[in-house]
N, C-alpha and C positions, 0 to 999 in steps of 0.2 A: 728773694735773693738779696744779699747784703749790698749796700751802696758801694760801688767799686772804688770811688774816691776815698771813702772811709777805710775800706780794706787796704788800699794802697798805703795810706798813712800808717795803719797798723803794721803792715809788712815792713815799712821803713824802720819803725821803732823796734820791731822784733828783730830785724836784721842787725841793728846796732847792738842789741843785747847778745845775740848769737855770736857776733864776731869780736866781742870785747876781749882785748888782751890785758894781762896784768899791768902792762906799761902804758897807762893812760892817765891823763890829768885834764883839768879844765883851765883854760886861759880866757878870762873875760867872756864866758859864755860859749867858747868854742871847745869842742871835745878833741883833745890831742892824743893821738895813738902812736906809740913809738916801739912797736914790736919789730924784731929783726926778721920776722917771718916773710914768706913769699907773697901772701895775700895782701894786696894794696889796701884793702879796707881795714887792716890791722896796723898800718903804718902811714896814716894820713890824718888830715884835719877834717872834722865834721863840723861845719859852721851852724851849730844848732840855734844859737840866739844872737841877737844884735846886742853887743855890749856897749860899754861907755868909751872905749878907746878909739881914737882915729884909726882907720883901716891900716894905714901904713905902719903905725906903731904896733898894732896887733900882729901884723904879718912879721914885723921885725922880731917881736918876742917869740913868735912861733919858730922863726928861722933859727934863733939861738937854741931853742929846745931840740930841734931836729939836728943841728950841728953837733950839739953835745952828745946826742945819741948815735952820731955817725950815720945818719939817714938823710936821703934827699927829701926836701920839702915837697909835699903834694897836698892839694885841697880836693876833697871829694865834693862835687857840686850836684845838688839834687834840686827838685822843685821847691823844697822847703828851706834851702840855704838862706842864711841871714848875714848881712843885709840882702834884701831881695834882688838888688842889682849886683851882687858879688861877682857873678860870672862875667858881666860886662866890664867891671873894674879890672879883673884879672886879665881878661883879653886885651884891654887897653894897655896894660903893662907889658904885653907881649908874651904872656904865659901861654904855652901851648896846651891844647885840649887833646886828650887821648883816652883810650880804653873805655869807650862808651859801653854801658851795659843796660839791658832791659830787665826790669823787674816784672814778672808775670804772676798773676794770681789765679787761683781756682776758688770760685765763690762757694760752690757746693760740692764738698768732698763726699763721695759715695763709697761704701765699703767694697773692697775687692773680694769676689766670691772665693777665689782659690789662689792667694798670693804665693809667689815662689818662696822657697825656704831660704832664709838668710843666716849667715854666720855673724854673730856679734863680735866686734873687735874692740879691745880697750884702746885708750887714747894713744899710747905710744905705738902700738901695732898699726892702728889706722893711719896715723900720721906717716909712719914709715912706708906703708903700702901705697897711699896716694902720692907721697913724695917721690917714690921710685917711678911711678907712672909720669909724674911731671918733670922728673930730672932735677928735683930740688937738692940744694946743698944740705949737708948735715946740720948746719946752723938753722936753716929754714925749717927742716923737719922737726928739730928740737923745739923751735918756737911755736910751730903748729901744734905739737903735742901739748905744750904748756898752755897754749891759749884755749884749746877745746877742753882740757881737763879742768881748767879754772874759770870757765865762763860762768856768768850768773844764771844761765839756763842749762839744763842737763843735756849733755852730748850723748848721741847714740850713733855709732858708726857700724857699718855692716859690709860684708863681702857676699857677692853672689858667685858661687862656685859650680863647676860641673860635677858629674858623678865621680870623677877621679880626684876631685879636690882642687882642680886648676881654677885660678881666679878668672872670672868672666867680666865682672864689673864691681865697683864699690861706690859707696856714697854714705852720707850722713844726714840725719834729720834732727831737728830741734822742735820739740813740742812744747808750746806755752799756752796752756788753757785749751781753747778750741782752734788754735792756729798752729800749723806746722810749716817749717821752712825746710826745703831740701838744699843740700850743699855738696860740693865736691863730687858731682856725679861723673864717674869715669868708666869707660869701657876699656877693658884690658886687652881684648883681642879684636881683630877687625871684623869678625862676623857680626851681622846685623841683628838687632832685636834684644841684645842683652841689656842695654841701657833702659829700654822701655820696660822689660821684665823687672829690673831692679826698682825703677820708679814706682811701678804699680804695687810692688811688694811693700815698699816704704810707705806709700800712701795708705795701703790697707792696714798696715801695722799702726800707723798714726791714727787712723780712724778708730781702731780698737782701743786706743789710748785716750780717746775723747776729741780728737781734732775733727773739725767740720769745714775748715777753710785752709788753703795752702798758698805758699808763695815760693818763688825761687828767683835767682839772678842768672842771666845768661848774656854772653857777649852779643852786642847789637849786630855784629857781622857774622854770627854763628847760625847760619840759616838751617843747617842740619839739625842742631839741637832745638832750635825754635820750632821746627816742624814736629819733632818728637813731643815737645811739651804741649803744642797745640792739639795733637792727637789725644793727649791726656786730659784736655779740657781747659788748659791754662790760656789766659788772654793777657795782652799787654796792659800794664798799669801805669808805668812811668819809666823814664830813662835818666840815668846819671852818668857823669864822666869825671875825669880828674883833670886838674890843671897844675902845672909846675913851672917855676922859672928855669928849670934845668931841662936837658934833653929828655925825651920820653923815657919813663922809668921802666925797668925790667923786673 
């Protein structure tokens, strides 16, 4: 079995690639993302390396970049954020913490014997489908489509439909070598079991494409989804959250 700590770091790095928007740049070792989309991971700071600037000056430069983009400043804090005491520094400034998420990993991905049939969706169709379920704005949907169509890793989005063609669930996956990430898993109808069927089908398809390990991100307070992923064999790897000098972001 792979070392879970090593798999967690691989999941973090793969997640950064999978969520990369065209609107990103580097400021003194920090990855700055300025997409107008709904996903916070595409419009935040990822503090990847400790640079040479004093922290307050670095934050001021980032603030100017977010102001120019018309976006609220937010920092995504992970166990690997730099400097190592970044979270404590931001908390001392009074920056609130919100939207904690758990990254879960599946160390040994087995093939599904009879996965459900999935309908492949192109990027605009997928973004519109999941955006409608989320209640996203037209701007957020367009940004989502742009991001997944231009990400450095290949997007694959799917719908799970019933016999009449009605949408039951949708989700996307990103396969990079032997690692697959699941994203945007949504059930469209209240009946139970569609999300699990979708995930099993995605994992089976990913295994056929060479994936042997998997990861996903789920809200830390989403007990229902966490129980689903636990049934699939996923285990907790690490937690991240956001901090911002503004009110909690939507």
